[in-house]
VOKEMAR-356131 format. One record per residue (C-alpha): x, y, z; residue in three letters; residue number from 0. Coordinates in steps of 0.001 Angstrom, whole numbers, always signed. Example, Ala and Ser with C-alpha at 12.3 -4.5 7.8 and 13.67 -1.06 7.14 Angstrom:
BEGIN
pt c1 +12300 c2 -4500 c3 +7800 code Ala pos 0
pt c1 +13670 c2 -1060 c3 +7140 code Ser pos 1
This chain:
BEGIN
pt c1 +89920 c2 +161976 c3 +74459 code Met pos 0
pt c1 +92582 c2 +159250 c3 +74626 code Pro pos 1
pt c1 +91922 c2 +156081 c3 +72686 code Arg pos 2
pt c1 +91047 c2 +153010 c3 +74720 code Arg pos 3
pt c1 +93379 c2 +150050 c3 +74602 code Ala pos 4
pt c1 +92105 c2 +147233 c3 +72432 code Ala pos 5
pt c1 +90462 c2 +144380 c3 +74288 code Ser pos 6
pt c1 +92076 c2 +140946 c3 +73730 code Pro pos 7
pt c1 +88786 c2 +139558 c3 +72486 code Asp pos 8
pt c1 +88231 c2 +142205 c3 +69831 code Arg pos 9
pt c1 +88358 c2 +141043 c3 +66191 code Pro pos 10
pt c1 +91468 c2 +143029 c3 +65142 code His pos 11
pt c1 +93377 c2 +141684 c3 +68182 code Ala pos 12
pt c1 +92362 c2 +138137 c3 +67359 code Ala pos 13
pt c1 +93725 c2 +138552 c3 +63819 code Arg pos 14
pt c1 +97241 c2 +139104 c3 +65203 code Thr pos 15
pt c1 +97105 c2 +135878 c3 +67246 code Val pos 16
pt c1 +95161 c2 +133467 c3 +65068 code Thr pos 17
pt c1 +97658 c2 +133188 c3 +62183 code Pro pos 18
pt c1 +100428 c2 +132249 c3 +64611 code Arg pos 19
pt c1 +98215 c2 +129653 c3 +66229 code Arg pos 20
pt c1 +97273 c2 +128283 c3 +62841 code Arg pos 21
pt c1 +100912 c2 +128151 c3 +61806 code Gln pos 22
pt c1 +101792 c2 +126291 c3 +65021 code Ala pos 23
pt c1 +98931 c2 +123862 c3 +64408 code Asp pos 24
pt c1 +100069 c2 +123276 c3 +60824 code Arg pos 25
pt c1 +103632 c2 +122728 c3 +62003 code Ser pos 26
pt c1 +102513 c2 +120225 c3 +64626 code Glu pos 27
pt c1 +100310 c2 +118451 c3 +62108 code Ala pos 28
pt c1 +103218 c2 +118180 c3 +59676 code Thr pos 29
pt c1 +105495 c2 +116748 c3 +62365 code Arg pos 30
pt c1 +102837 c2 +114226 c3 +63352 code Ala pos 31
pt c1 +102322 c2 +113237 c3 +59704 code Ala pos 32
pt c1 +106059 c2 +112714 c3 +59216 code Leu pos 33
pt c1 +106341 c2 +110589 c3 +62371 code Ile pos 34
pt c1 +103375 c2 +108493 c3 +61264 code Arg pos 35
pt c1 +104798 c2 +108161 c3 +57769 code Ala pos 36
pt c1 +108195 c2 +107129 c3 +59149 code Ala pos 37
pt c1 +106608 c2 +104405 c3 +61281 code Ile pos 38
pt c1 +104564 c2 +103093 c3 +58376 code Asp pos 39
pt c1 +107541 c2 +103220 c3 +56010 code Thr pos 40
pt c1 +109757 c2 +101276 c3 +58403 code Val pos 41
pt c1 +106958 c2 +98724 c3 +58906 code Ser pos 42
pt c1 +106573 c2 +98297 c3 +55159 code Glu pos 43
pt c1 +110143 c2 +98566 c3 +53869 code Arg pos 44
pt c1 +112307 c2 +97839 c3 +56910 code Gly pos 45
pt c1 +115000 c2 +100083 c3 +58355 code Tyr pos 46
pt c1 +117364 c2 +99517 c3 +55431 code Ala pos 47
pt c1 +114712 c2 +100549 c3 +52896 code Gly pos 48
pt c1 +113783 c2 +103878 c3 +54464 code Val pos 49
pt c1 +114616 c2 +107064 c3 +52565 code Thr pos 50
pt c1 +113618 c2 +110699 c3 +52952 code Ala pos 51
pt c1 +111780 c2 +110515 c3 +49627 code Ala pos 52
pt c1 +109655 c2 +107550 c3 +50734 code His pos 53
pt c1 +108719 c2 +109182 c3 +54036 code Ile pos 54
pt c1 +107953 c2 +112569 c3 +52489 code Ala pos 55
pt c1 +105792 c2 +111009 c3 +49785 code Ala pos 56
pt c1 +103808 c2 +109005 c3 +52330 code Arg pos 57
pt c1 +103336 c2 +112096 c3 +54515 code Ala pos 58
pt c1 +102389 c2 +114124 c3 +51407 code Lys pos 59
pt c1 +104978 c2 +116793 c3 +52125 code Val pos 60
pt c1 +108210 c2 +117837 c3 +50462 code Thr pos 61
pt c1 +111636 c2 +116569 c3 +51439 code Arg pos 62
pt c1 +112367 c2 +120151 c3 +52403 code Gly pos 63
pt c1 +109585 c2 +119967 c3 +54995 code Ala pos 64
pt c1 +111182 c2 +116848 c3 +56490 code Leu pos 65
pt c1 +114546 c2 +118585 c3 +56683 code Gln pos 66
pt c1 +112952 c2 +121694 c3 +58182 code His pos 67
pt c1 +111229 c2 +119823 c3 +60995 code His pos 68
pt c1 +113740 c2 +117067 c3 +61751 code Phe pos 69
pt c1 +116950 c2 +117661 c3 +59852 code Gly pos 70
pt c1 +117887 c2 +114141 c3 +58761 code Thr pos 71
pt c1 +116081 c2 +110842 c3 +58382 code Val pos 72
pt c1 +117982 c2 +109502 c3 +61394 code Gln pos 73
pt c1 +116793 c2 +112442 c3 +63492 code Asp pos 74
pt c1 +113239 c2 +111628 c3 +62444 code Leu pos 75
pt c1 +113707 c2 +107950 c3 +63295 code Leu pos 76
pt c1 +115114 c2 +108955 c3 +66674 code Leu pos 77
pt c1 +111903 c2 +110926 c3 +67217 code Glu pos 78
pt c1 +109951 c2 +107780 c3 +66316 code Val pos 79
pt c1 +111796 c2 +105920 c3 +69082 code Val pos 80
pt c1 +110976 c2 +108688 c3 +71543 code Arg pos 81
pt c1 +107344 c2 +108837 c3 +70441 code Tyr pos 82
pt c1 +106671 c2 +105113 c3 +70750 code Val pos 83
pt c1 +108702 c2 +104650 c3 +73953 code Ser pos 84
pt c1 +107600 c2 +107785 c3 +75779 code Gln pos 85
pt c1 +104544 c2 +109510 c3 +74360 code Glu pos 86
pt c1 +102293 c2 +106464 c3 +73902 code Leu pos 87
pt c1 +103339 c2 +104872 c3 +77176 code Val pos 88
pt c1 +103126 c2 +108209 c3 +78990 code Gly pos 89
pt c1 +99528 c2 +108682 c3 +77886 code Glu pos 90
pt c1 +98695 c2 +105237 c3 +79199 code Ile pos 91
pt c1 +100387 c2 +105851 c3 +82539 code Glu pos 92
pt c1 +98549 c2 +109143 c3 +83043 code Ala pos 93
pt c1 +95261 c2 +107270 c3 +82692 code Glu pos 94
pt c1 +96362 c2 +104442 c3 +84976 code Ile pos 95
pt c1 +97317 c2 +106888 c3 +87730 code Ser pos 96
pt c1 +93622 c2 +107566 c3 +88204 code Met pos 97
pt c1 +92890 c2 +103970 c3 +89197 code Arg pos 98
pt c1 +92403 c2 +103424 c3 +92910 code Glu pos 99
pt c1 +93512 c2 +99928 c3 +93880 code Thr pos 100
pt c1 +96681 c2 +98054 c3 +93013 code Leu pos 101
pt c1 +94579 c2 +95364 c3 +91293 code Asp pos 102
pt c1 +93062 c2 +97981 c3 +89010 code Gln pos 103
pt c1 +96392 c2 +99635 c3 +88285 code Arg pos 104
pt c1 +98202 c2 +96381 c3 +87506 code Ile pos 105
pt c1 +95377 c2 +95113 c3 +85279 code Ala pos 106
pt c1 +95256 c2 +98406 c3 +83394 code Ala pos 107
pt c1 +99018 c2 +98481 c3 +82890 code Ile pos 108
pt c1 +99010 c2 +94929 c3 +81529 code Ala pos 109
pt c1 +96152 c2 +95617 c3 +79121 code Glu pos 110
pt c1 +97380 c2 +98956 c3 +77845 code Arg pos 111
pt c1 +101059 c2 +98070 c3 +77607 code Tyr pos 112
pt c1 +100045 c2 +95218 c3 +75374 code Trp pos 113
pt c1 +98206 c2 +97647 c3 +73115 code Gln pos 114
pt c1 +101451 c2 +99558 c3 +72589 code Val pos 115
pt c1 +104077 c2 +96825 c3 +72617 code Tyr pos 116
pt c1 +101931 c2 +94342 c3 +70728 code Gly pos 117
pt c1 +101192 c2 +96807 c3 +67947 code Gly pos 118
pt c1 +102918 c2 +97538 c3 +64651 code Ser pos 119
pt c1 +104358 c2 +100810 c3 +65931 code Asp pos 120
pt c1 +106531 c2 +99004 c3 +68430 code Tyr pos 121
pt c1 +107821 c2 +96584 c3 +65803 code Phe pos 122
pt c1 +108897 c2 +99571 c3 +63739 code Ala pos 123
pt c1 +110855 c2 +100720 c3 +66784 code Leu pos 124
pt c1 +112505 c2 +97301 c3 +67102 code Ile pos 125
pt c1 +113424 c2 +97430 c3 +63410 code Asp pos 126
pt c1 +115033 c2 +100846 c3 +63882 code Ile pos 127
pt c1 +116861 c2 +99652 c3 +66975 code Trp pos 128
pt c1 +118164 c2 +96532 c3 +65256 code Met pos 129
pt c1 +119098 c2 +98456 c3 +62130 code Gly pos 130
pt c1 +121165 c2 +100918 c3 +64140 code Ser pos 131
pt c1 +123667 c2 +98170 c3 +65000 code Arg pos 132
pt c1 +125666 c2 +99046 c3 +61894 code Ser pos 133
pt c1 +125890 c2 +102720 c3 +62848 code Asn pos 134
pt c1 +127697 c2 +103298 c3 +66142 code Asp pos 135
pt c1 +126822 c2 +106997 c3 +66394 code Ala pos 136
pt c1 +123121 c2 +106437 c3 +65733 code Phe pos 137
pt c1 +122985 c2 +103470 c3 +68104 code Arg pos 138
pt c1 +124594 c2 +105568 c3 +70843 code Ala pos 139
pt c1 +121915 c2 +108233 c3 +70373 code Lys pos 140
pt c1 +119154 c2 +105622 c3 +70654 code Ile pos 141
pt c1 +120684 c2 +104049 c3 +73753 code Glu pos 142
pt c1 +121062 c2 +107464 c3 +75396 code Ser pos 143
pt c1 +117438 c2 +108315 c3 +74619 code Leu pos 144
pt c1 +116169 c2 +104961 c3 +75906 code Ile pos 145
pt c1 +118173 c2 +105392 c3 +79133 code Ala pos 146
pt c1 +116600 c2 +108822 c3 +79655 code Glu pos 147
pt c1 +113107 c2 +107496 c3 +78992 code Ile pos 148
pt c1 +113675 c2 +104506 c3 +81292 code Thr pos 149
pt c1 +114605 c2 +106829 c3 +84143 code Glu pos 150
pt c1 +111424 c2 +108857 c3 +83630 code Lys pos 151
pt c1 +109274 c2 +105740 c3 +83490 code Arg pos 152
pt c1 +110890 c2 +104392 c3 +86664 code Asn pos 153
pt c1 +110143 c2 +107704 c3 +88394 code Asp pos 154
pt c1 +106513 c2 +107307 c3 +87376 code Tyr pos 155
pt c1 +106341 c2 +103756 c3 +88705 code Trp pos 156
pt c1 +107855 c2 +104836 c3 +92031 code Arg pos 157
pt c1 +105142 c2 +107490 c3 +92330 code Ala pos 158
pt c1 +102459 c2 +104996 c3 +91290 code Leu pos 159
pt c1 +103605 c2 +102409 c3 +93855 code Leu pos 160
pt c1 +104631 c2 +104766 c3 +96632 code Thr pos 161
pt c1 +102627 c2 +102769 c3 +99174 code Asp pos 162
pt c1 +104861 c2 +99728 c3 +98601 code Tyr pos 163
pt c1 +108361 c2 +99323 c3 +100104 code Pro pos 164
pt c1 +110204 c2 +99178 c3 +96778 code Leu pos 165
pt c1 +113696 c2 +100516 c3 +96257 code Ser pos 166
pt c1 +114891 c2 +102149 c3 +93051 code Gln pos 167
pt c1 +116595 c2 +98872 c3 +92143 code Leu pos 168
pt c1 +113363 c2 +96961 c3 +92835 code Asp pos 169
pt c1 +111392 c2 +99236 c3 +90515 code Ile pos 170
pt c1 +113969 c2 +99077 c3 +87738 code Asp pos 171
pt c1 +114237 c2 +95279 c3 +87987 code Thr pos 172
pt c1 +110491 c2 +94649 c3 +88123 code Met pos 173
pt c1 +109624 c2 +97044 c3 +85320 code Arg pos 174
pt c1 +112421 c2 +95654 c3 +83143 code Gly pos 175
pt c1 +111236 c2 +92089 c3 +83732 code Ala pos 176
pt c1 +107640 c2 +92990 c3 +82902 code Leu pos 177
pt c1 +108649 c2 +94793 c3 +79734 code Leu pos 178
pt c1 +110742 c2 +91777 c3 +78744 code Ala pos 179
pt c1 +107657 c2 +89594 c3 +79207 code Ala pos 180
pt c1 +105510 c2 +91934 c3 +77103 code Val pos 181
pt c1 +108113 c2 +92195 c3 +74361 code Arg pos 182
pt c1 +108631 c2 +88434 c3 +74312 code Gly pos 183
pt c1 +104900 c2 +87826 c3 +74028 code Ala pos 184
pt c1 +104742 c2 +90400 c3 +71232 code Ala pos 185
pt c1 +107488 c2 +88665 c3 +69254 code Val pos 186
pt c1 +105847 c2 +85263 c3 +69781 code His pos 187
pt c1 +102524 c2 +86684 c3 +68599 code Arg pos 188
pt c1 +104141 c2 +87589 c3 +65271 code Met pos 189
pt c1 +104312 c2 +83884 c3 +64482 code Phe pos 190
pt c1 +101367 c2 +82448 c3 +66404 code Ser pos 191
pt c1 +98857 c2 +85248 c3 +65728 code Gln pos 192
pt c1 +97281 c2 +84233 c3 +69039 code Asp pos 193
pt c1 +96380 c2 +87444 c3 +70872 code Asp pos 194
pt c1 +94484 c2 +85679 c3 +73640 code Ala pos 195
pt c1 +97439 c2 +83475 c3 +74569 code Arg pos 196
pt c1 +99840 c2 +86415 c3 +74574 code Ala pos 197
pt c1 +97552 c2 +88444 c3 +76800 code Leu pos 198
pt c1 +97194 c2 +85523 c3 +79245 code Arg pos 199
pt c1 +100963 c2 +85315 c3 +79510 code Gln pos 200
pt c1 +101253 c2 +89049 c3 +80133 code Ile pos 201
pt c1 +98536 c2 +89012 c3 +82778 code Arg pos 202
pt c1 +100307 c2 +86113 c3 +84489 code Phe pos 203
pt c1 +103591 c2 +88031 c3 +84583 code Ala pos 204
pt c1 +101937 c2 +91139 c3 +86001 code Phe pos 205
pt c1 +99993 c2 +89106 c3 +88561 code Ala pos 206
pt c1 +103235 c2 +87533 c3 +89809 code Arg pos 207
pt c1 +104737 c2 +91007 c3 +90090 code Ala pos 208
pt c1 +101741 c2 +92056 c3 +92160 code Gln pos 209
pt c1 +102168 c2 +89020 c3 +94423 code Asp pos 210
pt c1 +105825 c2 +89958 c3 +94892 code Trp pos 211
pt c1 +104938 c2 +93543 c3 +95827 code Met pos 212
pt c1 +102276 c2 +92403 c3 +98275 code Glu pos 213
pt c1 +104737 c2 +89949 c3 +99859 code Ala pos 214
pt c1 +107333 c2 +92689 c3 +100327 code Lys pos 215
pt c1 +104728 c2 +94929 c3 +101915 code Lys pos 216
pt c1 +103569 c2 +92151 c3 +104242 code Ala pos 217
pt c1 +107157 c2 +91296 c3 +105183 code Ala pos 218
pt c1 +107874 c2 +94889 c3 +106071 code Lys pos 219
pt c1 +104748 c2 +94978 c3 +108213 code Gly pos 220
pt c1 +105819 c2 +91844 c3 +110090 code Arg pos 221
pt c1 +109268 c2 +93271 c3 +110628 code Gly pos 222
pt c1 +108055 c2 +96238 c3 +112625 code Lys pos 223
pt c1 +108706 c2 +95835 c3 +116356 code Pro pos 224
pt c1 +105598 c2 +95615 c3 +118451 code Arg pos 225
pt c1 +105136 c2 +98382 c3 +120996 code Pro pos 226
pt c1 +106109 c2 +97157 c3 +124437 code Thr pos 227
pt c1 +104108 c2 +97994 c3 +127526 code Ala pos 228
pt c1 +105746 c2 +100206 c3 +130086 code Ala pos 229
pt c1 +107297 c2 +98144 c3 +132895 code Pro pos 230
pt c1 +105175 c2 +97972 c3 +136031 code Arg pos 231
pt c1 +106818 c2 +99631 c3 +139002 code Arg pos 232
pt c1 +106864 c2 +97661 c3 +142195 code Lys pos 233
pt c1 +105102 c2 +99472 c3 +145055 code Pro pos 234
pt c1 +107280 c2 +100576 c3 +147901 code Lys pos 235
pt c1 +107174 c2 +98543 c3 +151079 code Arg pos 236
pt c1 +104285 c2 +99633 c3 +153203 code Gly pos 237
pt c1 +102555 c2 +101522 c3 +150423 code Ala pos 238
pt c1 +99065 c2 +100520 c3 +149347 code Leu pos 239
pt c1 +98342 c2 +99661 c3 +145754 code Thr pos 240
pt c1 +95577 c2 +101543 c3 +144012 code Ser pos 241
pt c1 +93230 c2 +98564 c3 +144302 code Ser pos 242
pt c1 +94001 c2 +98183 c3 +147987 code Ala pos 243
pt c1 +93457 c2 +101861 c3 +148564 code Ala pos 244
pt c1 +89959 c2 +101538 c3 +147169 code Arg pos 245
pt c1 +88997 c2 +98721 c3 +149506 code Arg pos 246
pt c1 +86503 c2 +99706 c3 +152227 code Pro pos 247
């Protein structure tokens, strides 16, 4: 009698899959630990003080593990830029997409963007960005990555605000201005330590952006030509109009 094929949920089949899954999980955990360690190291020591040894020690892995997963320290720092600029913001935007009204979406964006851009992770990114000024090749890689991320974020905003008459240039300009406001408030908060004031400023900027979007939508609505009634045809001489025809 021929042997039956093993079912995927049988124990011996699971043993061939589980180790790979565990290895993938360990690899992902190591990458996450190295990214976190890189952020914390930059925050503590500054871009100029970052070394592979410092990052590996903080992540509790070997320098060989860092090289295996990222290659060089600069490659790891480039991943930090991508993580802070794309992953954290992307998670926020996915949540905001579920909000129904523009008021809710704008308020959520303002609140959550502040959580990212007002936090220590973003200041580590700024330190990396500023530190790259002395390395043309590294700076070019960062600028290319940021340009790619900006395009993706603009695509998201166009989808989020599809019911508003905004061009690609409108989206790019508005989002850039709002990010500038958030970043400026974040830098000012470093010295003032006044979270409430910074958040008021950010909410004000986002509210003005909402007013601008609503005004553009209203202007487009006013610009639509009103439907004109069909011209009334004059009755031929001698013909009765419909009202006259109904007279007794």
